[in-house]
Backbone as CSV, one residue per row, in Angstrom:
resi,resn,N_x,N_y,N_z,CA_x,CA_y,CA_z,C_x,C_y,C_z
1,MET,48.819,54.280,-25.604,48.204,53.192,-24.880,49.259,52.592,-23.948
2,SER,48.964,52.579,-22.677,49.922,52.038,-21.719,49.769,50.522,-21.602
3,ALA,50.740,49.923,-20.961,50.716,48.467,-20.799,49.590,48.028,-19.876
4,HIS,49.165,48.910,-18.969,48.120,48.550,-18.019,46.723,48.621,-18.630
5,SER,46.540,49.366,-19.701,45.208,49.496,-20.286,44.776,48.228,-21.010
6,ILE,45.716,47.367,-21.354,45.370,46.128,-22.030,44.596,45.214,-21.094
7,HIS,44.931,45.220,-19.824,44.352,44.291,-18.858,43.299,44.941,-17.964
8,GLU,42.711,46.027,-18.399,41.751,46.722,-17.545,40.498,45.902,-17.289
9,GLU,40.032,45.128,-18.286,38.782,44.390,-18.123,38.969,43.108,-17.323
10,GLU,40.195,42.591,-17.251,40.427,41.347,-16.540,40.374,41.598,-15.039
11,SER,39.775,40.667,-14.330,39.718,40.801,-12.883,40.829,39.986,-12.262
12,HIS,41.686,40.648,-11.547,42.755,39.970,-10.835,42.331,39.835,-9.387
13,GLY,42.654,38.711,-8.798,42.218,38.433,-7.441,42.988,39.228,-6.411
14,SER,42.370,39.355,-5.272,43.026,40.005,-4.148,43.713,38.947,-3.309
15,VAL,44.466,39.390,-2.339,45.145,38.457,-1.447,44.112,37.622,-0.695
16,GLY,43.000,38.233,-0.318,41.948,37.508,0.395,41.315,36.406,-0.443
17,SER,41.093,36.683,-1.727,40.495,35.650,-2.574,41.473,34.514,-2.841
18,TYR,42.764,34.854,-3.019,43.764,33.794,-3.186,43.892,32.958,-1.915
19,LEU,43.833,33.611,-0.764,43.928,32.894,0.505,42.713,31.992,0.704
20,ALA,41.527,32.491,0.361,40.306,31.672,0.474,40.387,30.468,-0.463
21,GLY,40.850,30.672,-1.679,41.004,29.568,-2.622,42.016,28.553,-2.146
22,PHE,43.123,29.042,-1.564,44.145,28.129,-1.044,43.603,27.299,0.111
23,VAL,42.899,27.948,1.027,42.337,27.228,2.178,41.319,26.189,1.700
24,LEU,40.443,26.569,0.778,39.470,25.613,0.246,40.161,24.441,-0.446
25,ALA,41.213,24.715,-1.213,41.933,23.646,-1.901,42.590,22.700,-0.904
26,VAL,43.170,23.251,0.159,43.806,22.406,1.176,42.762,21.567,1.903
27,VAL,41.627,22.167,2.241,40.564,21.432,2.940,40.027,20.311,2.054
28,LEU,39.811,20.585,0.769,39.305,19.554,-0.133,40.330,18.442,-0.336
29,THR,41.604,18.794,-0.406,42.647,17.773,-0.536,42.720,16.917,0.724
30,ALA,42.654,17.556,1.881,42.679,16.810,3.141,41.455,15.904,3.262
31,ALA,40.301,16.386,2.812,39.089,15.560,2.848,39.230,14.348,1.935
32,SER,39.867,14.518,0.786,40.093,13.388,-0.124,41.021,12.359,0.506
33,PHE,42.116,12.822,1.122,43.026,11.898,1.794,42.335,11.186,2.945
34,TRP,41.545,11.929,3.723,40.838,11.311,4.842,39.869,10.242,4.345
35,LEU,39.168,10.537,3.265,38.206,9.590,2.718,38.882,8.283,2.308
36,VAL,40.066,8.387,1.718,40.780,7.196,1.283,41.418,6.478,2.474
37,LEU,42.057,7.225,3.358,42.781,6.607,4.472,41.861,6.092,5.570
38,HIS,40.662,6.653,5.679,39.718,6.213,6.705,39.305,4.768,6.462
39,GLY,38.995,4.446,5.238,38.697,3.071,4.867,37.395,2.518,5.404
40,GLY,36.548,3.331,5.982,35.309,2.843,6.562,34.116,2.884,5.626
41,PHE,34.351,3.271,4.393,33.253,3.398,3.444,33.331,2.271,2.418
42,PRO,32.177,1.873,1.877,32.216,0.917,0.759,32.948,1.538,-0.437
43,ARG,33.469,0.693,-1.294,34.278,1.165,-2.423,33.509,2.147,-3.306
44,GLU,32.266,1.830,-3.622,31.473,2.695,-4.508,31.235,4.066,-3.877
45,THR,30.973,4.085,-2.581,30.743,5.354,-1.886,32.018,6.187,-1.864
46,ALA,33.144,5.545,-1.618,34.416,6.262,-1.599,34.735,6.841,-2.979
47,LEU,34.506,6.066,-4.038,34.765,6.566,-5.387,33.847,7.735,-5.738
48,LEU,32.587,7.640,-5.358,31.657,8.744,-5.609,32.069,9.982,-4.824
49,GLY,32.455,9.792,-3.568,32.915,10.920,-2.748,34.149,11.578,-3.323
50,LEU,35.103,10.768,-3.797,36.308,11.325,-4.417,35.978,12.093,-5.688
51,ALA,35.050,11.564,-6.477,34.659,12.250,-7.710,34.023,13.604,-7.408
52,VAL,33.158,13.643,-6.400,32.503,14.894,-6.018,33.533,15.891,-5.503
53,LEU,34.450,15.434,-4.633,35.488,16.327,-4.119,36.395,16.832,-5.243
54,ALA,36.673,15.993,-6.236,37.511,16.412,-7.365,36.823,17.491,-8.198
55,VAL,35.538,17.320,-8.454,34.802,18.315,-9.235,34.723,19.639,-8.477
56,VAL,34.480,19.572,-7.178,34.430,20.804,-6.374,35.796,21.485,-6.390
57,GLN,36.870,20.703,-6.311,38.202,21.301,-6.332,38.501,21.941,-7.687
58,ILE,38.043,21.342,-8.765,38.213,21.952,-10.090,37.505,23.298,-10.137
59,VAL,36.290,23.359,-9.611,35.537,24.619,-9.601,36.252,25.664,-8.746
60,VAL,36.791,25.264,-7.599,37.530,26.196,-6.742,38.720,26.770,-7.489
61,HIS,39.475,25.925,-8.185,40.631,26.416,-8.932,40.210,27.342,-10.068
62,LEU,39.152,26.999,-10.766,38.692,27.847,-11.874,38.243,29.219,-11.381
63,VAL,37.549,29.252,-10.261,36.998,30.517,-9.775,38.050,31.357,-9.057
64,PHE,38.788,30.755,-8.132,39.682,31.544,-7.295,41.053,31.803,-7.919
65,PHE,41.557,30.894,-8.736,42.895,31.076,-9.283,42.893,31.476,-10.756
66,LEU,41.965,30.955,-11.551,41.891,31.335,-12.958,40.881,32.443,-13.216
67,HIS,40.151,32.841,-12.183,39.206,33.966,-12.221,38.160,33.825,-13.314
68,MET,37.679,32.612,-13.539,36.614,32.413,-14.518,35.283,32.737,-13.863
69,ASN,34.495,33.552,-14.536,33.164,33.886,-14.058,32.260,34.111,-15.258
70,THR,31.067,34.567,-15.019,30.091,34.713,-16.106,30.014,36.148,-16.630
71,SER,31.030,36.962,-16.376,31.005,38.331,-16.876,31.218,38.345,-18.389
72,SER,30.875,39.457,-19.000,30.986,39.545,-20.456,32.436,39.493,-20.919
73,GLY,33.371,39.934,-20.098,34.784,39.872,-20.458,35.328,38.451,-20.475
74,GLN,34.669,37.535,-19.797,35.117,36.154,-19.714,34.353,35.231,-20.661
75,ARG,33.499,35.772,-21.503,32.628,34.951,-22.346,33.417,33.970,-23.213
76,TRP,34.481,34.430,-23.870,35.241,33.542,-24.745,36.024,32.509,-23.945
77,ASN,36.517,32.885,-22.778,37.225,31.909,-21.941,36.280,30.801,-21.486
78,VAL,35.080,31.167,-21.075,34.100,30.180,-20.627,33.660,29.305,-21.799
79,THR,33.487,29.902,-22.970,33.112,29.135,-24.155,34.208,28.134,-24.529
80,ALA,35.451,28.572,-24.515,36.565,27.671,-24.830,36.666,26.557,-23.788
81,PHE,36.468,26.891,-22.526,36.514,25.875,-21.474,35.381,24.868,-21.647
82,GLY,34.191,25.346,-21.963,33.052,24.449,-22.196,33.294,23.516,-23.372
83,PHE,33.871,24.041,-24.444,34.193,23.203,-25.595,35.235,22.149,-25.228
84,THR,36.227,22.539,-24.446,37.256,21.589,-24.010,36.654,20.479,-23.165
85,VAL,35.779,20.846,-22.230,35.125,19.844,-21.377,34.281,18.899,-22.224
86,LEU,33.527,19.443,-23.171,32.701,18.609,-24.043,33.556,17.644,-24.862
87,THR,34.656,18.130,-25.401,35.547,17.277,-26.189,36.145,16.165,-25.337
88,VAL,36.594,16.500,-24.145,37.162,15.482,-23.252,36.107,14.454,-22.875
89,LEU,34.889,14.898,-22.593,33.819,13.960,-22.259,33.516,13.017,-23.418
90,ILE,33.473,13.549,-24.624,33.217,12.701,-25.793,34.315,11.664,-25.951
91,VAL,35.574,12.076,-25.790,36.687,11.140,-25.939,36.666,10.085,-24.842
92,VAL,36.469,10.501,-23.586,36.492,9.552,-22.471,35.307,8.595,-22.541
93,VAL,34.105,9.122,-22.733,32.925,8.259,-22.790,32.990,7.350,-24.015
94,GLY,33.448,7.871,-25.137,33.586,7.035,-26.330,34.592,5.916,-26.130
95,THR,35.696,6.226,-25.482,36.701,5.198,-25.208,36.150,4.125,-24.279
96,LEU,35.467,4.539,-23.225,34.877,3.565,-22.306,33.840,2.700,-23.002
97,TRP,33.052,3.296,-23.883,32.027,2.561,-24.613,32.670,1.520,-25.532
98,VAL,33.707,1.933,-26.276,34.385,1.004,-27.177,35.048,-0.116,-26.387
99,MET,35.725,0.217,-25.293,36.393,-0.804,-24.486,35.387,-1.773,-23.874
100,HIS,34.227,-1.273,-23.458,33.189,-2.145,-22.915,32.683,-3.104,-23.998
101,ASN,32.422,-2.583,-25.192,31.953,-3.434,-26.285,33.000,-4.473,-26.681
102,VAL,34.254,-4.090,-26.708,35.317,-5.043,-27.022,35.367,-6.127,-25.946
103,SER,35.269,-5.724,-24.709,35.303,-6.690,-23.610,34.128,-7.656,-23.673
104,MET,32.946,-7.139,-23.940,31.763,-7.998,-24.013,31.854,-8.965,-25.194
105,ASN,32.335,-8.510,-26.320,32.449,-9.371,-27.502,33.567,-10.395,-27.360
106,MET,34.629,-10.067,-26.676,35.727,-11.020,-26.498,35.386,-12.050,-25.420
107,MET,34.607,-11.669,-24.434,34.256,-12.587,-23.350,33.240,-13.640,-23.809
108,SER,32.493,-13.323,-24.839,31.444,-14.255,-25.270,32.004,-15.427,-26.061
109,ARG,33.236,-15.367,-26.489,33.806,-16.438,-27.307,34.472,-17.474,-26.496
């Protein structure tokens, strides 16, 4: 068994896919900076725009640089990533919920 046969099922990106991912990442980063530096949007709109750009940039990095896709060879990677996202969401939302309840109960006194 050669060293190359271990990685036969993994898809490695080409120079074109890495270049496309890099260009998309730079464009999304520039759009985020422009959104903040422009200052012409209401605060809520700017925060929503930044959140959307951040999520799109995460997807770009996952697809173009980490090569995550829905193929059968990536099933365990996608499952582990989904579990990680779920765990982080539970921790973040739970923390915000507890902090909100603490704030509401302390403000009422």
